[in-house]
C-alpha positions, 0 to 999 in steps of 0.5 A: 352565317346562319347555321343550318337547321339541325332538326332536319335530315341530310343526305350526301355522297361521302366518296369522291364523285365519278364512277368507281367500284363502290360509293358510300351515301350518308343519311343523317338526322332524326328521320334518317331511318324512315327516309332510308326504309322508304326505298330499302327492301326488306324494310328493317323494323328496328335495326340494331346499332352499327348493324350491317345488312345486305338490302335491295334499293328499289325505286317504284318496285324496280331494283336499282342495286343491292347495297350493304347498309349500316345503321347507327343510332344516335348519339353513338354515331359520327354526327350524334344523330341517327345515321344510315350509310349505304355502300352501293356500286359506284355508278353515277346513275345509282348514286344519283338515284339513291340520293334522289330517293333520299330527298323524296323521302324527307332528306335534303342535300347536305352542305359542305362539312355539314355532317362534321358541323353536326358532330361539333354542335352535338358535342361529339368533338370540339372545333379544333378536332373538327378542323383536324378532320378536314386536315386529315382528309387533305394530308399529303405526307406522313408528317401532315397525317400524323399531326392531323390524326393527333389533333383529331384525337384531341391532342391539342385540345387536351393541352388547351383544356389543361391551361384553361382549367388552371386559368379558371382556378386563378380567376376564381381566386381573384373573384373570391377576393373581389367579392369579399367586402368583409375581408373574410378571405385570406390575402392573395399569396401573390408569389405563388399566384404569379408563378402559376400564371407565368407557367400558364403563359409560358405553356400558351406561348410555347404552343403558339411558337410551334406554329411556323413548324406546324404550318410547314408540316401541314402545307409543306416547307417552301425552300427557295434555292438562290445565289449568284449566277452559275453557283450550281443551284439547278444542279443542286435541285436535280441532285436533291430530287434524284432526277433531272428537273432543271436544265443545267449548263456551264454558261451562267444565266441558264435559269431565267424563271422560277421552277418548282418541284416537290419532294417528301423528306423523312415524311415531310413535304418540301416544295423547292423553287429554283431561281435565276442568279441574283445578278446586278449586271442583268442586261436584257429584259428577260434577265431582269425579269428572272431576277425579279421573280427570284426576289419574289420567291425569296420574299415568300420562302420558309427557308432560303438555300444560299448556294455558293461555288466551292471551287472559286473564291468569294465573288461580288455576286456572292456578297450581292446575293447575301445582301439581297436575301437579308433584305428580302426574306421574311424575318421568320425564314431560315437561311441555310448557306450551302457550299456546292461543287466541293468535288471541284475545290482545289487550292483556289477554293474557299473556306466552308465556315458557316456553310453546309458542304455538298456536291451535287455531282457526287452526292456528298452532304446531301443527306445532311442538307435534307435533314436540315431542311425538315429539322424544325418539323421533326423537332415538333414530333420529338417534343410531342405531336400534341404541340403541333399547331398547324392552323392560323386560327389556332395560332392567332387564338394562342398568341392573343391568349399569351398576350393577355397573360403577358399583360397579367404578368406585368400587372402582378409585378406592381407594388399593389396589383389591381386585382380587377384588371388582373381578372380582366386579363384572365377573362380575356385569355379564357375567351381566346382559348375558348374560341379555339375550342369552339366554346365561344366561337361566333357563327362567322368563324364556324362558317369559315371553318366548315365551308372548306370541307367537302360535301359528305363529310 
């Protein structure tokens, strides 16, 4: 990627396309005031910072619209450059005309995320904060919003900076001794040094380990409902949702395809997938295809609900379902065993050891089941929202840094630790953490981050 020229002036619509009551057009760059003044009337001679004015937008002397215009003087603006924000009526014609006037008078159309890219390049926010801006816009649940807003305010960045500061001190201690050819510096206090390095490694690994829960906060938790035929999977889905999403029948094998439905639980997004029963005796091609799709869904799940029928003893189908889920599910996936139809359990019913007891008919146990599905996400916020690692890029950087620090710990356990190799491990960890913040990020990383932003942000 070749970074765009930041010495020019850019313009874009900052609100969604289409007709509406209002629209906001943003112009930013060294010539932002001059470009806007060319078509605004009366022409502001020296607008104050963050001052709003009701001005006329004119094209060739003809009135286009009356708009509220706010002038921001750099560096005290979102991008760090002079910026003009024009709030006009949301007519597509008016929007198009104002953008054309801005371009005719020295601006160029902005690319995706270019305003936030400039904010990053001008030091207004680091790369982790810039990514959080995009996540904040995309947040579809209270949990995703909370994680994004905390990160945008520097929660994760501050955690990483504390770790980096400690590692810089450790590296300085090593380098002082490596450069000490006359042995004037006291010998390294290895025990204290190792303890500080281990604490940094533990903190880094702790941040990385929160990624699975953090990803669920951002993207939603993928929950697959699986089990033997006629165990009450579809009834359980309908009960959790509070409305009839799936068809239910006393006959086994009603569900032949995967069926998805979203639900927000305690502020967290959950995407349920109902599946066909895992039946070894599936005879028809349609039944076998249903089982294949169920297996595919299980292989991609964050959590698998293994549903069993409480009104009967354990069946070969239950044992088959247990084996297949163990074979197919990701190692990181949670398995929650659910005993459904407890309202029908009589003497022939089964014991509930290791299972959550519920009744899709009466609603018994459903609140507890819902809470269990988002327990990991809620724990993140109990421990501190600044620890919510929601980005795969951040996880990769933290995991790599933790790996370097684990290697450092192994070196320090040796009888005569090689300080040169120990210093290299510290430099590696610092490089990975710097990449997370954008201090050492290559241009292709910047391109991958900002290309997913909307134009105007």
